[in-house]
Steps between C-alpha positions, in 0.01 A plus 500: 500500500621845398857628509464682833356190667783284370767740628315526833502124539871475431566794728310336786722198467809712574333689788378185678145497371395843631259665257623841392344782706598768737357308798728206425835660554724795437419700190863491388486122496190516276675739266803271489279200414321699232825614336643148525194366317538760230866401456411133468220565248725741301255784552816687607753418228871444555696820460199725550496795738271526803440811706351543843242763407369303198468181703323689781242629252452160336464309828304773682732518800736755644865513407622358835398136443620522140841625624520229762413225250750627242774527767436132584508404131824690455660314787395174338631598158157516336525868415791742460493854635588763239624832652245776448292278276320247722554132441563265211410133450824303434542330164448125476765288672805409298595148402791513740279606788253229412761228511632625839147503635439147379817378670391645833150351470653155434705531818211616721164378379566121497626537853185690593279229347693234687447671833136571409442127459640452852338797674192632318186505704180339374360850465794605283467193279132583458595855416732376224220288355258800504759708317529232230123508455493879469796502261319248285207744472734782408675279247187506288484876484621695203709810469784657695294563808424130553864420432615761751255368760626147443856628553406656830334178613806307386719723714267443802511125439883490518491734799268269693737210437786709635287603801403145578868399488548715812822653375460876505836565338407293192161669480645850522771421241237370253278800565783743417552335164151594387554233239133464410462870441798509267423176316127558438578848369715353227223383275138388504522128428207274596717197465690613808186479716381169357825315552566651841167367633600136454836561657342677799271205551798266522664721763187516712436123469850432634463749784159351594652149491778616742764392252793746528708347219209503254407853596853626445526314169161627379592860591841475330341359187241781502765771533711344222201465263385852583848623422490324163162661416606849583844453347328450167353850532850646502587290199192635318607855570846414366354353183279802436772759564787304357709565809542343836340652810796606713530579868 
C-alpha cells in the first residue's frame, strides 16, 4: 500500500467511510480531509507556512474550497492566520497543553466508554471491530504516512465510542480537543501503535460484553498508558536540548 492509499484509508475513517471524490460531498470537505491527512503524516511540518494559491495549484482546485477548508481549520486551532501572509501550521503542543488535554480526556472518555457499553448498537460494536482490523493492517505499514493514517483511524475509533455513548456534548468536547492530531504529530513512534492496539481491544471487548465498569476501566487505563508513552517524547526533547519544554 503506497502513502496516498494509507492516508486515504485514514481519511475515510474520519469522514464516515466515504471515498474521496467530488461526487461524495462538498469539495471543501475533501480539501479539509486532505490537509488533515498531510498534517497527520507530517507532510506539512509544524511551523511551516501554507498559502491559498499554492494549495490550489497543488490540489488542482479553485481557491474557494481551499479558503473554506482553512477557515474551518483555523476555527479548530489547526492552522493560524497570518495577516497578509496566508496561514501557518502551529508548532507542536507544549508539555503544559498536553497535560491539560490528558486531564480532560480522563474526565470524558471513560464516561463515554461506560455509556457505550450500555447504549451501543450491534452495528456500532461491529463498526468498532472493523476499525480494529483496519488499524491492525495499518500498524504493519512503515513510514510517516502509515503512522498518520493510523492516527486518523485512532481518532475515528474514539469518536465512534463517543457517538455510541449518545452524549453529543461529550463527543463535541472531545472533537474540539483534536488530541489525536496533536499527539500523532509529536513523533513517529511505532511502539505507540502496537501498544494502543491491545488496549483498544480491551475497550471493545468490554463494550461488546455490555460491562460498563470494565469499559470505563479499560478506557481509563488506555488514556493513562497513552499519556505515559507520549510524555516520554517530551522527556526525550528535554534530554536532547538540555532544557524543559515550557508552555
